[in-house]
C-alpha positions as CSV (number, residue, x, y, z in Angstrom):
1,M,103.1,66.1,103.0
2,S,102.9,68.2,106.3
3,I,99.8,69.5,107.9
4,F,99.0,72.1,110.6
5,K,97.0,70.8,113.5
6,I,95.4,73.7,115.4
7,R,93.5,73.7,118.6
8,G,91.6,77.0,118.4
9,G,89.8,79.3,120.8
10,K,92.8,80.5,122.7
11,K,93.6,84.2,123.3
12,L,97.1,85.1,122.2
13,K,99.4,87.7,123.6
14,G,102.9,89.2,123.0
15,E,105.1,90.8,120.4
16,I,105.7,89.7,116.8
17,I,108.2,91.0,114.2
18,P,107.1,90.9,110.6
19,Q,109.4,89.3,108.1
20,G,111.1,91.1,105.2
21,A,108.7,91.7,102.3
22,K,108.3,88.7,100.0
23,N,107.1,90.7,97.0
24,E,109.9,93.2,97.4
25,A,112.5,90.5,97.8
26,L,111.6,88.9,94.4
27,Q,112.3,92.2,92.7
28,I,115.4,93.2,94.6
29,L,117.1,89.9,94.4
30,S,116.5,89.8,90.6
31,A,117.9,93.3,90.3
32,T,121.3,92.1,91.7
33,L,121.9,90.6,88.3
34,L,122.1,94.1,86.8
35,S,125.6,94.7,88.2
36,A,128.9,92.8,88.2
37,E,129.7,94.4,91.5
38,P,128.6,93.1,94.9
39,V,125.0,93.9,96.1
40,T,124.2,93.2,99.7
41,V,120.6,92.7,100.7
42,H,119.3,92.6,104.4
43,N,116.1,91.5,106.0
44,V,115.6,88.7,103.4
45,P,112.7,86.4,104.5
46,N,113.5,82.7,104.9
47,I,110.6,81.4,102.8
48,V,110.2,78.9,100.0
49,D,109.7,81.3,97.1
50,V,112.6,83.5,98.0
51,N,114.9,80.6,98.7
52,K,114.1,79.1,95.3
53,L,114.9,82.4,93.6
54,I,118.2,82.7,95.5
55,E,119.1,79.1,94.4
56,L,118.2,80.0,90.8
57,I,120.3,83.2,90.8
58,G,123.2,81.1,92.1
59,A,122.7,78.5,89.5
60,I,122.9,81.1,86.7
61,G,126.4,82.0,88.0
62,S,126.0,84.8,90.6
63,K,128.2,84.3,93.6
64,V,125.8,84.0,96.6
65,E,127.2,84.6,100.1
66,K,125.0,84.2,103.2
67,L,126.3,86.8,105.6
68,G,123.8,86.2,108.4
69,P,120.3,84.8,109.0
70,E,118.7,87.5,106.9
71,S,121.6,89.0,104.9
72,Y,123.1,88.0,101.6
73,R,125.8,89.3,99.2
74,F,125.3,88.7,95.5
75,T,128.1,89.2,93.0
76,A,126.9,88.6,89.4
77,A,130.3,89.0,87.7
78,N,130.4,85.6,86.0
79,I,126.9,84.9,84.7
80,N,126.5,81.7,82.6
81,I,123.9,82.8,80.0
82,K,124.0,79.3,78.4
83,Y,122.5,77.9,81.6
84,L,119.2,79.4,80.5
85,E,119.1,76.8,77.7
86,T,119.3,73.8,80.1
87,E,116.5,71.5,81.2
88,E,117.5,72.1,84.8
89,Y,116.9,75.9,84.4
90,R,113.5,75.3,82.8
91,K,112.4,73.1,85.6
92,K,113.5,75.5,88.3
93,A,112.1,78.6,86.7
94,A,108.8,76.9,85.8
95,A,108.2,76.0,89.5
96,L,108.5,79.7,90.6
97,R,106.3,82.5,89.3
98,G,108.8,85.0,90.6
99,S,111.4,83.7,88.1
100,V,109.8,86.0,85.5
101,M,111.5,88.9,87.3
102,L,114.9,87.7,86.1
103,L,114.0,88.6,82.5
104,G,114.5,92.4,82.7
105,P,118.0,92.2,84.3
106,I,119.2,89.4,82.0
107,L,117.9,91.2,78.8
108,A,119.4,94.5,79.9
109,R,122.9,93.0,80.5
110,F,123.1,90.2,78.0
111,G,120.6,91.0,75.3
112,K,118.8,87.6,75.2
113,A,116.9,85.2,77.4
114,T,114.6,82.2,77.5
115,M,111.9,81.7,80.1
116,P,109.5,78.8,80.7
117,K,105.9,79.7,81.5
118,P,106.2,80.2,85.3
119,G,104.1,78.6,88.0
120,G,102.6,80.2,91.2
121,D,99.3,80.5,92.9
122,K,96.2,79.1,91.3
123,I,94.2,82.3,91.9
124,G,93.0,83.1,88.4
125,R,94.5,84.4,85.2
126,R,97.7,86.3,85.8
127,R,98.9,87.2,82.3
128,L,102.4,88.3,81.4
129,D,101.4,90.6,78.5
130,T,102.4,93.8,80.3
131,H,106.0,92.5,80.7
132,F,106.4,91.5,77.1
133,L,104.7,94.5,75.6
134,G,107.0,96.7,77.5
135,F,110.1,94.7,76.4
136,Q,108.8,94.9,72.8
137,K,108.4,98.7,73.0
138,L,112.1,98.8,74.2
139,G,113.0,96.9,71.0
140,A,113.0,93.3,72.1
141,K,111.6,90.5,69.9
142,F,110.0,87.5,71.5
143,N,108.5,84.2,70.5
144,F,106.4,81.8,72.5
145,D,106.7,78.1,71.8
146,S,103.3,76.7,72.9
147,E,104.4,73.1,72.7
148,E,107.5,73.7,74.9
149,H,105.8,76.4,76.9
150,L,108.9,78.5,76.4
151,F,109.5,82.2,75.8
152,T,112.5,83.2,73.8
153,I,113.5,86.9,73.8
154,D,116.1,88.8,71.6
155,A,116.9,92.2,73.2
156,S,120.3,92.8,71.6
157,E,119.5,96.5,71.2
158,L,117.2,98.0,73.7
159,K,116.3,101.7,73.1
160,G,114.4,104.0,75.4
161,C,110.9,105.1,74.4
162,Y,107.5,106.3,75.7
163,M,105.0,103.7,76.7
164,L,101.6,103.6,78.3
165,L,101.1,100.4,80.1
166,D,97.9,98.4,79.6
167,E,97.6,97.8,83.3
168,A,99.5,99.0,86.4
169,S,101.2,95.7,86.9
170,V,103.7,95.7,89.8
171,T,105.9,92.9,88.4
172,G,105.5,94.2,84.9
173,T,106.6,97.7,85.8
174,A,109.5,96.4,87.8
175,N,110.6,94.1,84.9
176,I,110.4,97.0,82.4
177,V,112.3,99.4,84.7
178,M,115.1,96.9,85.2
179,A,115.4,96.4,81.4
180,A,115.2,100.2,80.8
181,V,118.0,101.3,83.2
182,L,120.7,100.0,80.8
183,A,118.8,100.8,77.5
184,K,120.0,103.6,75.2
185,G,118.2,106.9,75.7
186,T,115.3,107.8,77.8
187,T,112.3,105.7,78.7
188,T,109.0,107.1,80.0
189,I,106.5,104.7,81.6
190,Y,103.0,106.0,82.1
191,Y,100.4,104.2,84.3
192,A,103.3,102.6,86.1
193,A,102.7,100.7,89.3
194,C,103.8,102.8,92.4
195,E,103.7,100.3,95.3
196,P,106.2,100.8,98.1
197,Y,108.1,97.8,96.9
198,L,108.5,99.3,93.5
199,Q,109.7,102.5,95.1
200,Q,112.3,100.5,97.0
201,L,113.5,98.9,93.8
202,C,113.9,102.3,92.0
203,L,115.7,103.8,95.0
204,M,118.1,100.9,95.1
205,L,118.8,101.2,91.4
206,N,119.5,104.9,91.7
207,R,122.0,104.1,94.4
208,M,123.6,101.7,91.9
209,G,123.9,104.5,89.4
210,A,120.6,104.4,87.6
211,K,118.7,107.7,86.7
212,I,115.1,107.2,87.6
213,S,112.7,110.1,88.4
214,G,109.0,110.2,89.3
215,I,109.4,107.5,92.0
216,G,106.2,107.0,93.9
217,S,104.0,108.3,91.0
218,N,102.5,106.5,88.0
219,L,104.8,108.4,85.6
220,L,108.4,107.1,85.7
221,T,111.3,108.6,83.6
222,I,114.4,106.5,83.2
223,E,117.6,107.8,81.6
224,G,119.6,104.8,80.4
225,V,123.2,104.4,81.7
226,D,126.1,102.2,80.6
227,K,126.5,100.2,83.7
228,L,125.5,99.9,87.4
229,G,127.6,99.4,90.5
230,G,127.0,97.7,93.8
231,T,125.0,98.9,96.9
232,D,123.5,97.8,100.2
233,H,119.7,97.5,100.5
234,T,117.3,96.6,103.4
235,L,113.9,95.2,102.6
236,L,110.7,96.7,104.1
237,P,108.7,94.7,106.6
238,D,106.1,92.6,104.8
239,M,102.8,94.6,104.7
240,I,100.8,91.5,104.1
241,E,102.1,89.9,107.2
242,I,101.3,93.0,109.2
243,G,97.8,93.0,107.9
244,S,97.5,89.3,108.6
245,F,98.6,89.8,112.2
246,I,96.1,92.7,112.7
247,G,93.4,90.3,111.5
248,L,94.7,87.5,113.7
249,A,94.5,89.7,116.8
250,A,90.9,90.7,116.1
251,M,89.7,87.2,115.4
252,T,91.3,85.7,118.5
253,Q,90.4,88.6,120.8
254,S,94.2,88.9,121.5
255,E,96.5,91.7,122.6
256,I,99.4,91.8,120.1
257,T,102.1,94.3,119.4
258,I,103.5,94.2,115.8
259,K,107.0,95.6,115.9
260,N,108.9,97.7,113.4
261,C,106.1,98.1,110.9
262,R,107.2,101.1,108.8
263,I,103.8,102.5,109.2
264,D,104.6,105.3,106.8
265,M,104.7,102.7,104.0
266,L,101.4,100.9,104.8
267,G,99.1,103.2,102.9
268,I,95.4,102.6,103.7
269,I,95.9,99.1,105.2
270,P,95.5,100.3,108.8
271,D,92.5,102.4,108.0
272,T,90.8,99.6,106.2
273,F,91.1,97.3,109.2
274,K,89.8,100.2,111.4
275,R,86.7,100.3,109.2
276,L,86.1,96.8,110.3
277,G,85.9,98.2,113.9
278,I,89.4,97.0,114.9
279,K,91.1,99.2,117.4
280,M,94.8,99.9,117.2
281,E,97.4,102.3,118.5
282,F,100.5,103.5,116.8
283,R,103.4,103.5,119.3
284,G,106.3,104.9,117.4
285,D,106.7,102.4,114.5
286,D,104.9,99.6,116.3
287,I,101.2,98.8,116.0
288,F,99.4,97.7,119.3
289,I,96.1,95.9,118.9
290,P,94.2,95.6,122.2
291,S,92.0,92.6,123.0
292,Q,88.5,93.3,121.8
293,D,85.4,91.4,122.8
294,L,83.5,92.7,119.7
295,Y,84.2,94.9,116.7
296,E,81.5,96.6,114.6
297,L,81.7,97.2,110.9
298,E,81.3,100.7,109.7
299,T,78.6,101.7,107.1
300,F,78.9,104.3,104.3
301,I,77.7,107.8,105.2
302,D,74.3,107.1,103.6
303,G,73.9,104.0,105.8
304,S,74.5,101.5,103.0
305,I,76.5,98.3,103.6
306,L,80.2,98.7,103.6
307,T,82.1,97.5,100.5
308,I,85.8,96.6,100.6
309,S,87.5,96.1,97.3
310,D,91.1,95.8,96.1
311,A,92.8,98.1,93.7
312,P,96.3,99.0,92.5
313,W,98.3,101.1,95.0
314,P,97.5,103.3,96.7
315,G,94.3,101.2,96.8
316,F,93.8,98.3,99.1
317,T,96.1,95.3,98.2
318,P,94.4,92.2,96.9
319,D,96.7,90.1,99.0
320,L,94.8,91.1,102.2
321,I,91.2,90.6,100.8
322,S,91.1,87.0,102.1
323,I,92.2,88.2,105.6
324,V,89.5,91.0,105.7
325,L,86.9,88.5,104.7
326,V,87.8,86.1,107.5
327,V,87.9,88.9,110.1
328,A,84.4,90.1,109.0
329,T,82.9,86.7,109.8
330,Q,82.9,87.5,113.5
331,A,82.1,91.2,113.3
332,K,78.9,93.0,114.0
333,G,77.3,94.0,110.7
334,S,77.7,93.0,107.1
335,V,80.2,93.8,104.4
336,L,80.5,93.1,100.6
337,I,84.0,91.9,99.7
338,H,84.8,92.7,96.1
339,Q,87.9,91.0,94.8
340,K,88.3,92.7,91.4
341,M,91.8,91.7,90.4
342,F,91.7,87.9,90.5
343,E,88.7,85.7,89.7
344,S,89.5,82.6,91.9
345,R,90.7,84.1,95.2
346,L,87.3,83.8,96.9
347,F,86.8,80.1,96.3
348,F,88.1,79.2,99.7
349,V,85.0,80.6,101.4
350,D,83.3,77.1,101.2
351,K,85.7,76.1,104.0
352,L,84.6,79.0,106.1
353,I,81.0,78.2,105.5
354,D,81.7,74.6,106.7
355,M,83.2,76.2,109.8
356,G,79.9,78.0,110.4
357,A,80.5,81.4,108.8
358,Q,77.6,83.2,107.1
359,I,78.8,84.1,103.6
360,I,77.0,84.4,100.3
361,L,79.4,83.9,97.4
362,C,77.7,86.1,94.8
363,D,80.1,85.3,91.9
364,P,83.9,84.6,91.5
365,H,84.6,88.2,92.5
366,R,82.1,89.1,95.3
367,A,81.1,87.7,98.6
368,N,78.6,89.1,101.1
369,V,79.7,88.4,104.7
370,I,77.1,88.6,107.5
371,G,79.0,88.9,110.8
372,L,78.2,86.5,113.6
373,E,78.9,89.1,116.3
374,R,80.6,86.2,118.3
375,K,77.2,84.8,119.0
376,Q,78.4,81.6,117.3
377,Q,82.0,80.5,117.3
378,L,83.5,79.0,114.2
379,K,84.1,75.3,114.6
380,G,87.3,73.4,113.6
381,I,87.3,71.2,110.5
382,K,89.8,69.5,108.1
383,M,90.7,71.7,105.1
384,S,93.3,72.3,102.5
385,S,95.2,75.5,101.7
386,P,94.5,76.6,98.1
387,D,97.1,79.4,97.9
388,I,99.4,81.5,100.2
389,R,96.9,84.2,101.3
390,A,93.8,82.0,101.5
391,G,95.9,79.5,103.5
392,V,96.8,82.1,106.2
393,A,93.2,83.3,106.2
394,L,92.1,79.7,107.0
395,L,94.8,79.5,109.6
396,I,93.5,82.6,111.3
397,A,90.0,81.1,111.2
398,A,91.2,77.9,112.7
399,L,93.0,79.7,115.6
400,S,89.7,81.5,116.5
401,A,87.5,78.4,116.1
402,S,86.4,75.9,118.8
403,G,87.8,72.4,118.6
404,T,90.6,71.1,116.4
405,S,91.3,72.0,112.8
406,E,93.7,70.4,110.3
407,I,95.1,72.3,107.3
408,S,96.8,70.3,104.6
409,N,98.9,71.6,101.7
410,I,100.7,73.9,104.0
411,D,103.6,74.1,101.6
412,Q,101.5,76.9,100.1
413,I,101.6,78.8,103.4
414,D,105.4,78.2,103.7
415,R,105.9,79.9,100.3
416,G,105.0,83.2,101.8
417,Y,105.2,83.1,105.7
418,Q,108.5,82.5,107.5
419,N,108.3,79.9,110.4
420,I,104.7,80.9,110.9
421,D,104.0,78.0,113.3
422,A,106.9,78.8,115.6
423,R,106.1,82.5,115.7
424,L,102.5,81.8,116.5
425,K,103.5,79.4,119.3
426,A,105.5,82.2,120.8
427,L,102.2,84.1,121.1
428,G,100.6,81.2,122.8
429,A,98.9,79.5,119.9
430,D,98.3,75.7,120.0
431,I,99.6,74.7,116.6
432,Q,101.6,71.7,115.5
433,R,103.3,70.9,112.3
434,V,102.7,67.2,111.6
435,I,104.9,65.5,109.0
């Protein structure tokens, strides 16, 4: 198994281009199964999770053509629905949490599907109830075989309805939307997720012939149509990478320009990092982060300690909580990090404490970070990446630390970040992938 070997403490400099959005890609690529006509997708990131999904889509029977380094054409005219009953399918789908996104399109077009319990990050309970409750309200019937860990769904007659979701699940909303676009009648989804990636999905489906209104709000109305056509679609830049690079620049006291950010789709991400004291300039659609010797955390208006917490969009994304936490370790001041949406995502802080950070883990959801004000540099250690986001947070910590760090289990990082070691080297980082 490969490891990253990092010699930290070096200032970086240069330009970096964020990859296409991983979370959008999983939705968009699944949606290509809704039409028998060609759908071309651009800015597709070359990362493990996305590549696994492309492989699975091809195995189901979609014709997959790679048009360039980041462009694919999918033609789902000859889908083999019986493939879903094979052991090969079960193994491939179980290894990828994003495989659950195939359910909506397959149910919409073919009326039935099977799905093994998917894998993914070990970051706490990530239930699928929202997906299945939505399918049920559209008329689907499902069964879970606890011994085989297999879901079987019958959706031979999907009908539009009104539904109030139990939570604003992004993947749940996307899956229900994809099932509803070909259902009979009108579907209304209240408390729908409204993330930019979901907006992108709805806009693409409308170009394919769907009738979705309320895009960008938590109330979606979908008028079912008989079939969808083809289209071209370009993925947004990955907002999690953009936030990660902002944190990287601050921690390593580096001057970095992040190119082509689609700043209009970043929500409160830039403002949240500004509250940590990080300076940045918007130059057209680029974000310039100057080198800073020190950044100071804001407090609330009444003088109380700043709290940063995650929330459904337009709140702060949970995928950047680990980055914010790492950045706060060298700030001036204290901050309470409240990870509300997942109960195991803060468990990587023991590695940061071993590196010299001052962090009090209050419980599985809250950590109090006391900034070191750069009076004491983090020190390099050996550690393991527990999941995608914590892995990159530890990588940022290692790049800022004195001495040498080793990060194992970097397959987790590769799942979400494209050629991250090569791109960091281009900025001047001393990082090696050791096989």
